Kinemage of the C-alpha trace (Angstrom):
@kinemage 1
@onewidth
@group {chain A} dominant
@subgroup {mainchain}
@vectorlist {calphas} color= white
{ca met a 1} P -66.055 -18.744 -22.929
{ca asn a 2} L -66.943 -16.372 -20.125
{ca ile a 3} L -67.597 -19.280 -17.822
{ca arg a 4} L -64.262 -20.852 -18.563
{ca arg a 5} L -62.436 -17.539 -17.983
{ca asn a 6} L -64.202 -17.169 -14.641
{ca lys a 7} L -63.004 -20.623 -13.521
{ca ile a 8} L -59.407 -19.982 -14.587
{ca thr a 9} L -59.200 -16.472 -13.146
{ca pro a 10} L -59.693 -17.483 -9.473
{ca leu a 11} L -57.163 -20.289 -9.961
{ca leu a 12} L -54.563 -17.923 -11.455
{ca leu a 13} L -55.272 -15.353 -8.800
{ca thr a 14} L -54.710 -17.938 -6.054
{ca leu a 15} L -51.450 -19.102 -7.639
{ca leu a 16} L -50.174 -15.560 -8.009
{ca leu a 17} L -51.038 -14.661 -4.430
{ca thr a 18} L -49.443 -17.836 -3.098
{ca ala a 19} L -46.285 -17.275 -5.158
{ca gly a 20} L -46.137 -13.672 -4.029
{ca cys a 21} L -46.339 -14.708 -0.404
{ca ser a 22} L -43.515 -17.196 -0.744
{ca leu a 23} L -41.277 -14.515 -2.217
{ca thr a 24} L -41.813 -12.197 0.702
{ca gln a 25} L -40.841 -14.713 3.393
{ca arg a 26} L -38.051 -13.451 5.585
{ca gln a 27} L -34.712 -15.055 4.911
{ca pro a 28} L -32.212 -15.411 7.742
{ca pro a 29} L -29.643 -12.611 7.653
{ca val a 30} L -26.440 -13.420 5.814
{ca ala a 31} L -23.308 -12.827 7.855
{ca thr a 32} L -21.072 -10.172 6.347
{ca pro a 33} L -17.456 -11.307 6.311
{ca thr a 34} L -15.234 -9.205 8.507
{ca pro a 35} L -11.885 -8.350 6.922
{ca ala a 36} L -8.889 -9.700 8.793
{ca pro a 37} L -6.937 -6.996 10.566
{ca ala a 38} L -4.090 -5.698 8.476
{ca pro a 39} L -0.718 -7.024 9.610
{ca ala a 40} L 1.432 -4.521 11.430
{ca ala a 41} L 3.603 -2.709 8.939
{ca ala a 42} L 7.147 -3.977 8.963
{ca his a 43} L 9.775 -1.541 10.133
{ca pro a 44} L 11.852 -0.201 7.201
{ca ala a 45} L 15.001 -1.811 8.658
{ca glu a 46} L 13.264 -5.224 8.571
{ca ile a 47} L 12.301 -4.575 4.959
{ca val a 48} L 15.938 -3.696 4.160
{ca ser a 49} L 17.011 -7.021 5.686
{ca gln a 50} L 14.412 -8.959 3.676
{ca ile a 51} L 15.369 -7.246 0.422
{ca ala a 52} L 19.061 -7.927 1.015
{ca gln a 53} L 18.357 -11.600 1.700
{ca ser a 54} L 16.296 -11.846 -1.484
{ca met a 55} L 19.354 -10.710 -3.465
{ca val a 56} L 21.551 -13.616 -2.324
{ca gly a 57} L 22.932 -15.180 -5.488
{ca ala a 58} L 22.982 -11.971 -7.558
{ca pro a 59} L 26.341 -11.422 -9.263
{ca tyr a 60} L 29.021 -9.008 -8.092
{ca arg a 61} L 29.631 -6.059 -10.399
{ca tyr a 62} L 31.939 -3.192 -9.540
{ca gly a 63} L 29.821 -0.021 -9.309
{ca gly a 64} L 26.614 -2.063 -9.642
{ca ser a 65} L 23.453 -1.256 -7.745
{ca thr a 66} L 20.839 -3.465 -9.433
{ca pro a 67} L 20.008 -7.181 -9.327
{ca glu a 68} L 21.999 -7.546 -12.543
{ca gly a 69} L 25.096 -6.893 -10.412
{ca phe a 70} L 26.038 -5.287 -7.085
{ca asp a 71} L 29.112 -4.031 -5.380
{ca cys a 72} L 28.964 -3.916 -1.582
{ca ser a 73} L 27.607 -0.386 -1.212
{ca gly a 74} L 25.380 -0.836 -4.271
{ca leu a 75} L 23.601 -3.679 -2.483
{ca val a 76} L 23.066 -1.474 0.580
{ca tyr a 77} L 21.891 1.410 -1.599
{ca phe a 78} L 19.464 -0.840 -3.509
{ca ala a 79} L 17.947 -2.421 -0.380
{ca tyr a 80} L 17.475 0.880 1.438
{ca val a 81} L 16.020 2.749 -1.533
{ca lys a 82} L 13.621 -0.151 -2.237
{ca ala a 83} L 12.530 0.122 1.418
{ca gly a 84} L 11.880 3.850 0.890
{ca val a 85} L 14.946 5.153 2.716
{ca pro a 86} L 17.359 7.305 0.703
{ca val a 87} L 20.996 6.702 1.648
{ca pro a 88} L 24.459 7.661 0.403
{ca arg a 89} L 25.940 5.460 -2.328
{ca thr a 90} L 29.491 4.678 -1.174
{ca ala a 91} L 30.740 2.587 1.751
{ca ala a 92} L 32.717 5.568 3.080
{ca asp a 93} L 29.654 7.860 3.006
{ca leu a 94} L 27.453 5.187 4.559
{ca arg a 95} L 29.969 4.858 7.379
{ca arg a 96} L 30.043 8.623 7.939
{ca his a 97} L 26.249 8.961 7.994
{ca ser a 98} L 25.420 6.029 10.253
{ca lys a 99} L 25.121 6.085 14.033
{ca arg a 100} L 27.572 3.699 15.729
{ca val a 101} L 25.993 0.642 17.327
{ca pro a 102} L 27.665 -1.856 19.681
{ca glu a 103} L 27.703 -5.408 18.313
{ca arg a 104} L 25.459 -6.647 21.133
{ca gln a 105} L 22.728 -4.183 20.007
{ca leu a 106} L 22.694 -5.133 16.322
{ca arg a 107} L 19.302 -5.307 14.629
{ca pro a 108} L 18.370 -6.512 11.147
{ca gly a 109} L 19.012 -3.722 8.653
{ca asp a 110} L 22.052 -2.332 10.507
{ca leu a 111} L 25.237 -1.895 8.536
{ca leu a 112} L 28.511 -3.694 9.174
{ca phe a 113} L 31.755 -2.027 8.158
{ca phe a 114} L 34.868 -4.054 7.521
{ca asp a 115} L 38.499 -3.050 7.145
{ca thr a 116} L 39.706 -4.672 3.965
{ca ser a 117} L 42.223 -4.009 1.274
{ca trp a 118} L 39.557 -2.054 -0.622
{ca arg a 119} L 40.113 1.684 -0.556
{ca ser a 120} L 36.837 2.646 1.121
{ca gly a 121} L 36.382 -0.570 3.062
{ca his a 122} L 33.543 -3.023 2.788
{ca val a 123} L 29.920 -2.885 3.960
{ca gly a 124} L 27.237 -5.500 4.535
{ca ile a 125} L 23.706 -5.611 5.932
{ca tyr a 126} L 23.075 -7.399 9.220
{ca val a 127} L 20.133 -9.829 8.919
{ca gly a 128} L 20.064 -11.325 12.433
{ca asp a 129} L 21.479 -14.345 14.252
{ca gly a 130} L 25.089 -13.248 13.672
{ca gln a 131} L 24.580 -13.255 9.882
{ca phe a 132} L 24.974 -10.559 7.260
{ca val a 133} L 24.435 -10.259 3.510
{ca his a 134} L 27.032 -8.645 1.263
{ca ala a 135} L 28.473 -8.489 -2.232
{ca pro a 136} L 32.023 -9.759 -1.558
{ca ser a 137} L 34.176 -9.197 -4.650
{ca ser a 138} L 34.627 -9.712 -8.399
{ca gly a 139} L 33.780 -13.180 -9.607
{ca lys a 140} L 31.583 -13.906 -6.595
{ca arg a 141} L 27.911 -13.498 -5.813
{ca val a 142} L 25.885 -11.792 -3.093
{ca thr a 143} L 26.101 -14.132 -0.131
{ca arg a 144} L 25.514 -14.580 3.586
{ca gly a 145} L 28.387 -14.366 5.987
{ca ser a 146} L 28.972 -14.721 9.702
{ca ile a 147} L 30.237 -12.054 12.070
{ca lys a 148} L 31.445 -14.845 14.351
{ca glu a 149} L 33.761 -16.789 12.044
{ca gly a 150} L 35.614 -16.597 8.748
{ca tyr a 151} L 37.524 -13.873 6.938
{ca phe a 152} L 34.974 -11.092 7.405
{ca ala a 153} L 34.515 -11.818 11.125
{ca lys a 154} L 38.183 -10.939 11.587
{ca gln a 155} L 37.806 -7.766 9.524
{ca leu a 156} L 34.676 -6.364 11.215
{ca lys a 157} L 35.520 -2.852 12.339
{ca glu a 158} L 32.211 -1.319 13.429
{ca ala a 159} L 28.448 -1.377 12.997
{ca gly a 160} L 26.172 1.506 12.164
{ca arg a 161} L 22.475 2.277 12.049
{ca leu a 162} L 20.746 4.497 9.504
{ca ile a 163} L 17.160 3.845 10.683
{ca glu a 164} L 16.223 4.224 14.321
{ca pro a 165} L 13.817 1.598 15.740
């Protein structure tokens, strides 16, 4: 029995040493993934424009300021507050608080003020390329319009900016 143990012991010892050596072999280094650079944060006015465009199709509701229904200034209020910019609630107050901007300098997120039959006028959000988003009137839905043609193009009075670039 001692003889047999002596024969097995060197064999086990050799196997253990060989296995131990294979475990300690150097492995090639694993590349650590580098995170992609974070995209540049969008300007709040761009975010306002994107939010307004995402509301196209929402119903009109007098006094409304949620996706369940918007009036014109409610849409502006909703988009700006969602973008983290507190603003007045009515079209008249928005007009008073905005800085006038010539049409040729319009940027997405700027406000467009229209003279209409409504007491305080009408407001929309410029989204670029001569287009704006607005909540037109009862029975209609939030939609895109053009400042170059159609009813609202003829009614455009002035543009204003609440967020400086």
